[in-house]
Phi, psi and omega in degrees: 000142176234175184294331178297315179292320180293331183280357177292145185307317182294320178290323177296320177295320178296318178296315179300314180296321180291325178287327178291341178285341181289127185291338181286336186264122178271324180229136181223132172224128179242129178221172178216156179228143180243037182295127181074014179080004179244115183289142173231140180253138181240134177246115176257114185238139174229139177273354180249145177290156184303326181291341179269355179290131178295126182057021178067023183257124182307318184288352174267006177256179173277091188245165170210145176240124178247154176225152175232115179262187185296342178279003179057044175244134178274121184229135177274121183254346178200151180198159172292146186298338181273355183265153181287156176284160176234128180283145177299136182217153179282137177230157182225358181201167177298321177299321179295322177297311180301315180298315180295317179292320177299316180298316180295314184292325179290339181278354181286126178293143182277000000 
């Protein structure tokens, strides 16, 4: 699988649905950008429900933003200061993305 295939609507819906199944994640948004002709996928994840966000702002929650570029590596590009870091890792399927995000979210202290 490559980012062109992953950026297709049906695959983005499948990725969104699989991430929404994770009990640790309260809010999930998956988007993509085709800047420069190379698609990149962005995962905006929050461990807090939208009603708990201070002033309704995503960045005031326990959030993390992940990206997948053409090299098919999952990389955390932003996070709340209280959340653990995630090392860049190679992924090859939607299930691998879900597994890596689940492992990261499960490591967050309660």
